[in-house]
C-alpha positions as CSV (number, residue, x, y, z in Angstrom):
1,E,-219.3,45.9,-11.1
2,G,-222.5,46.8,-13.0
3,N,-223.8,45.4,-16.3
4,E,-222.5,48.3,-18.4
5,P,-218.7,48.8,-19.0
6,G,-217.4,51.4,-16.6
7,D,-220.4,51.1,-14.3
8,S,-219.0,50.3,-10.9
9,M,-219.3,51.3,-7.2
10,K,-217.1,51.0,-4.2
11,I,-218.4,50.5,-0.7
12,T,-216.6,49.8,2.6
13,Y,-217.6,47.0,4.9
14,S,-218.6,49.5,7.5
15,E,-221.0,51.3,5.0
16,L,-222.4,47.9,3.9
17,L,-223.1,47.0,7.5
18,R,-224.8,50.3,8.2
19,R,-227.1,49.9,5.1
20,V,-227.9,46.2,6.0
21,C,-228.8,47.1,9.6
22,Q,-230.9,50.0,8.4
23,F,-232.8,47.9,5.9
24,A,-233.2,45.1,8.4
25,N,-235.0,47.6,10.7
26,V,-237.2,48.6,7.7
27,L,-238.1,44.9,7.3
28,R,-238.8,44.5,11.0
29,G,-241.0,47.6,10.8
30,Q,-243.0,45.9,8.0
31,G,-243.6,42.9,10.3
32,V,-241.0,40.5,8.8
33,K,-239.6,38.2,11.4
34,K,-237.5,35.1,11.7
35,G,-238.7,32.3,9.4
36,D,-240.8,34.5,7.2
37,R,-240.3,34.3,3.4
38,V,-239.3,37.3,1.3
39,S,-239.0,37.6,-2.5
40,I,-236.6,40.0,-3.9
41,Y,-237.2,41.3,-7.5
42,L,-234.2,43.5,-8.4
43,P,-231.5,43.8,-11.1
44,M,-227.9,43.2,-10.1
45,I,-227.4,46.4,-8.0
46,L,-226.0,47.0,-4.6
47,E,-229.5,47.2,-3.1
48,L,-230.0,43.5,-4.0
49,V,-227.0,42.5,-1.8
50,V,-228.2,44.8,1.0
51,A,-231.7,43.2,0.9
52,M,-230.3,39.6,0.9
53,L,-228.0,40.3,3.8
54,A,-230.8,42.2,5.7
55,C,-233.1,39.1,5.4
56,A,-230.3,36.9,6.6
57,R,-229.6,39.2,9.5
58,I,-233.2,38.9,10.9
59,G,-233.5,35.2,10.0
60,A,-236.0,35.6,7.1
61,L,-235.7,33.3,4.1
62,H,-235.2,35.1,0.8
63,S,-235.8,34.1,-2.8
64,V,-234.2,36.2,-5.5
65,V,-236.0,36.6,-8.8
66,F,-233.9,38.6,-11.2
67,A,-235.6,41.5,-12.9
68,G,-235.6,39.9,-16.4
69,F,-238.4,37.5,-15.4
70,S,-242.0,38.3,-16.7
71,A,-244.8,39.2,-14.4
72,D,-246.3,35.7,-14.7
73,S,-243.0,34.0,-13.8
74,L,-242.7,36.4,-10.8
75,C,-246.2,35.6,-9.7
76,E,-245.6,31.8,-9.9
77,R,-242.4,32.1,-7.8
78,I,-244.2,34.2,-5.1
79,L,-247.0,31.8,-4.8
80,D,-244.7,28.8,-4.8
81,C,-242.6,30.1,-1.9
82,G,-245.5,31.6,0.0
83,C,-243.7,34.9,0.6
84,S,-245.1,37.5,2.9
85,L,-243.2,40.5,1.3
86,L,-241.9,41.4,-2.1
87,I,-238.9,43.8,-2.4
88,T,-238.7,45.6,-5.8
């Protein structure tokens, strides 16, 4: 369910798994490995769930910063967790 009334999307577990595996491969291609820290700066959309599950799949730690935060707040959170990649 999205933020707006009537904004929704349906996805099967099979399709979700395919997207998660595909994005996990993208993360690996960017050099992310087990134990790395990744920040995710996205609104409440399907891609947020895919990114979180892809991080979990490869063993990377993830920190979600919702898109309503300011640039300064985002910067502080990135520096605090020492992330190696930001997903937007």
